N, C-alpha and C positions, 0 to 999 in steps of 0.2 A: 689788768682790766680784761684782757682777752680770756684768761682762764676763768675769771669771774663770770663772763658772758656765757662761756661754755657750760659752767656749772648751773647757771640759771636756766639755760636752754634745756639741759638734761633733766632738771627738776620738773620743768614744764611738761616735757615729753613723758616723764614717768607718771606725773599726776594725770595727764590726759589719757595715758594708756590704762591707768587704774580706773578712771571714770568709764572708759569704753570697753573694759574687759567683759567679754561675753560670759554670762553665767553658765554653769554646768547644769543641764537639764537631765534629771534622772527619771526615766519612764518606769513607773511602778504599777504592777498588776496584782489584783486580789479577787478572790471569789466573793468576798464580803460585799453585801449590798449597801448602797447609800442609806443613811439613816441608822445603820447598825452601830453598836458600841465600837466594833472594830474600826469602822470608818471615822467615828468621832475621834478616837485616839490617833488614828493615822493622820487625819487632817491637823490635829494639834501638833503632832510630831513634825509634819511638813512645815507648818508656820514657824515652829521653834527653830528649825534648821535654817529657814530663810532669814529669820531675824538674827540668828547667831552668826551667820556668814555674810551679813549685809547684802542679802539677795544673790550671793554668788553660787549658791546651790539651790536649785528649784526642783521640786518633785512634781511630775505630771502623773496623776493617778487615774488608772483605769479600773473601776470597781465593778462588782456584780458579774464577774466572769466574762466580760465582753471580749477579753483576749483569749478566751478558751479555758479549758481545764488546766490542772497543774502541769501535766505533761506538755500541753501546747505552750504554756508560758515558759517552761524550762527550755523548750526548743527555740523559742523566740529570743530568750536571753543568750543562748549559745550562738545565735545568728546576729546578735547585737541589735535586734529590733526592740528589745526591752532590756532594762538594766537592773531591775530590782523587783522583788515580789514577796508576798506573804505566802508561806507554804504550810500545809498540814504535814504530818509525818509521812504520808504517802509520797508527796512531792520531794520532801527532804531525803527520803530513802532512795529516790532515783539518782540523787547526787552522791549521797554518803550512806550506804546501806546500814552501817553499824549504828547510826543514830536512832534506828528503830528500836533499839533496846529500851529507849524511854517510853515507847508505846507498848511494851511487852505485857501480855495478859496477866492480871492479878499480881503485878509486881508491887504496886503501891496501895496503901490503905488510907492515906490522908494527904491533904495538901502540904502539910509540913514535910512529909517524906519527899514529895515531889520537889519542893523548893530546895531541900537539902541536897538531893542528887543533882538537880539541874545546875545549881551553883558550883557544886564540887567538880563536876565534869565539864563545865562551860569552856574552860581554856583548852581542854583536850579536843573537844568537838570543833571549837573555833579554828584551831590549828589544822585539823583534818579538812575542814571546809575550804580553807585557804589553799591547801594542796590541790583541791579540785577546781580552784578558780573562783571561789565565792567568799565573801566576808560576812560573817555572822554578826548582825547588829543587835539581836536580842531574841530571847524565847518569846513566843506568843501562843501559849497553849490554847487548845480548843476546850479542854476540860475533861472531866471524867465521862467515860462512855458507858452507857447502859444498854441493855437488850430490851427491845420493844417487840411484842408479838401479839397475835390474835388468839393464842391459846396460852394458858398459864404455864410458866416454867418455874418449877420449884426445886428441881434436881437435874443433874446432867442428862438423865435418861428421858426427861420430858422434851428434849430437843428433837426426839424422833418424830418425824412427820411435819416439823416446822420447815416451811420453805424460806430458808434464811438467805437474805441478800449478803453479798460480799462486794466490796469496792473492787471493780475489775482491775486485775494486775497487781493486787496487794498480797505479797507473799506472807506477810505476818498474819493477816486475816485468814488466809488459806490454812496456814499451819495451826492457828488457834481453833478453827472449827473442825479441822480434821482430828484434832485431839479430843474433841467432843463427839467424834464419829458422825459429824454433820457434813453433808455435801452442799456447800452454799452455791447460790446462783450468782455468777459474776455479772455485774451491770455497772455502767457509768453512773455516777451520782445523779446525773440529770435525768436518768430513766427510772429512778426509784419510785417517785410518786405515781407515775402512770402504771408501773408494775404492781404497786399496792392496790390501785383502783381496779385493775383487771384480774387480780388474784394470782399473778405469776409468782409473787412472793407474799409472805405474811409475817415476816420477821426482819427487823433491821437492828443495827447497832449505831448509836450516835450519841452526842451530848444532848442534854435537855434543850439547850438553846437552839441547836441544830434541828432537833425534832420539831420545834415550834416554828422556827424561821422557814423551814422547808415544807411545813404543813403536813409532814408525815403522820403526826399524831392524830390527825383527823381520820385516818384509816386503820388505826391500831387500838387495842383494848387493854393491854397489860404492859407493865414495866417491872423488870426484875430489879429489886432494890439492892443490888450488889454490883458495884462498878466492875465492868469487864476489864477496863484498862484506863489509863490516862492518855488522851490524844494530844500529843505534843504538836507544836507549831513554831515557826520562826520566821524572821524577816532576813532575807539575804540580799546582798548587792554584788554585782559583778566586780571581781577583783580588778579587772582591766579598767573599769571606770573609776573605781576607788583609788587605784594607784596614780591616776591623773590628778587627783586632788592634792592640795598642799597638806603637809603634815598637820598643820593647825586644823584644817577642815576635816581631815580624817579623824582626828581626836574628837572633834565636835560630833560627828556622825556616830562614833562609837559611844560616847557619853550619853547623848540624847537617846540613842537607840536603847540602851540598857534602861534608862529612866522611863521612857514612854511605854516600852513593851512590857516592862514589869508592871506598870500601871494597867496596861491592857489585860494582863493575866488576872490582876486583882479584880478588875471590873467584870471580866468574863465569868469569874466564879460567882459573883453576885447575880449576874444575869442568868446563869445556869440554875441557880437556886430558885430564882423567881419563875423561870420557865417550868421547872419541875412542879412547883406549887400550882402554876396556872393549868398544867395538864391534869393534875390530880383533881382540880375543881371541875374539869370537864368529864369525859367518860373513861379516862385512863385509870385503871385500878393498879395499885401497888402490891407487888408480891414480895413479902418479907420472909427471909429465911432465919428462923430463930435457933435452929439446931446447929451448934458449932461443928458437929461431925459432917453435916451437909455442906457447910461453908468450906470445910477442909477439903472436901471432894473437888469443889471448884478450883481451889488454890492448887491442888495437886495436878489437876489437868493443865492449869496455867504454867506450872513449873515444867511439865512435860513438853508443852508447846515451846517454851523458851529454849529448852535443850535441843529440840528438833531444828531450831533456827541457827544453831551453831554451825558455822561453815557456809551458811547461806546468806546471812545478814551480818553477823558479827562472829568474833572468835571466842573460844572458851575463856580466855584470859579476861576479856572485857566483861563477859557475863559474870564470872566469878567476882570480879572487882565490884561491880554494881550491886549484886546480890549481897555480898559481904558488907558493903557500906550501908545498905538498907537494914540489915540485921543489927549492925552496930548502932545505928541511929535509934532503932526501936529499943535496944537494950538501954541506951543512955536515957531515953525518955522514961522508960519503966523504972529505972533505978535513980532517977534524978541527977544523971550526969556522973554517977560514981564510976 
């Protein structure tokens, strides 16, 4: 009878503890504004996590850059003021420079190539992020980046005289424009619109959705219809917070992260296409390059920039592996998998 009473008491305590267990709150920051596709998917992910963990994991979201730019957010994560965030390649590169290979100029020609490489190298980059103290929940790409200017650019030499913006502190953008013999003007992303208005700059690079969302297109006239690069992105969570979760909850975060952020990538591509069409209906004029020889010039400059970044962002071995995988994929697509 005594043992039975102890067992019942233990079960009651266990049940009570379970009911009163305090949920883990994960403070998440993003530059994406409320009402954007990014936030729609993030809110759906948040709800799915709460439902799947019976409310034991709760995301508190700070949107619209209220926690600062990506460098600010990263600093706050390291001081444990924030626990998770959505980053573009610039922020990811502050943690793991080699991941910028996925943003390299003129590396990809299609979404299929991007998906193939992102999936093939996911585990490698996930392991590398964990060594840096972060868990990769999923890729969340920004999309293909195009060059928008106020003078038409049809060949590399046309960049002469363009006052091109560069995201301040981005070594990849620096190397890319140096390969074009362009000396970009480094500015914070929050200073770009004002600088376009004052004439400090008259050229930018961004995704179509970014150009519309940030209203940059209202101060620009042309878009070069040749993607400069694919802008990668991802959602990370602090490994310190992640390790405090049960194995079951860790698996839930990983599974739902891959599911929802893959969906975000799919929807972002649709939105980018819509944004491009929206701009073309306004005053933006599309510059198309029909001569394969001219396209080859741009691609050669991109290859030069990628080589220049060896030792600064990634090593030669990684560059060789990625470029080889892209070539093999193109060959397989061309030959039907033979």
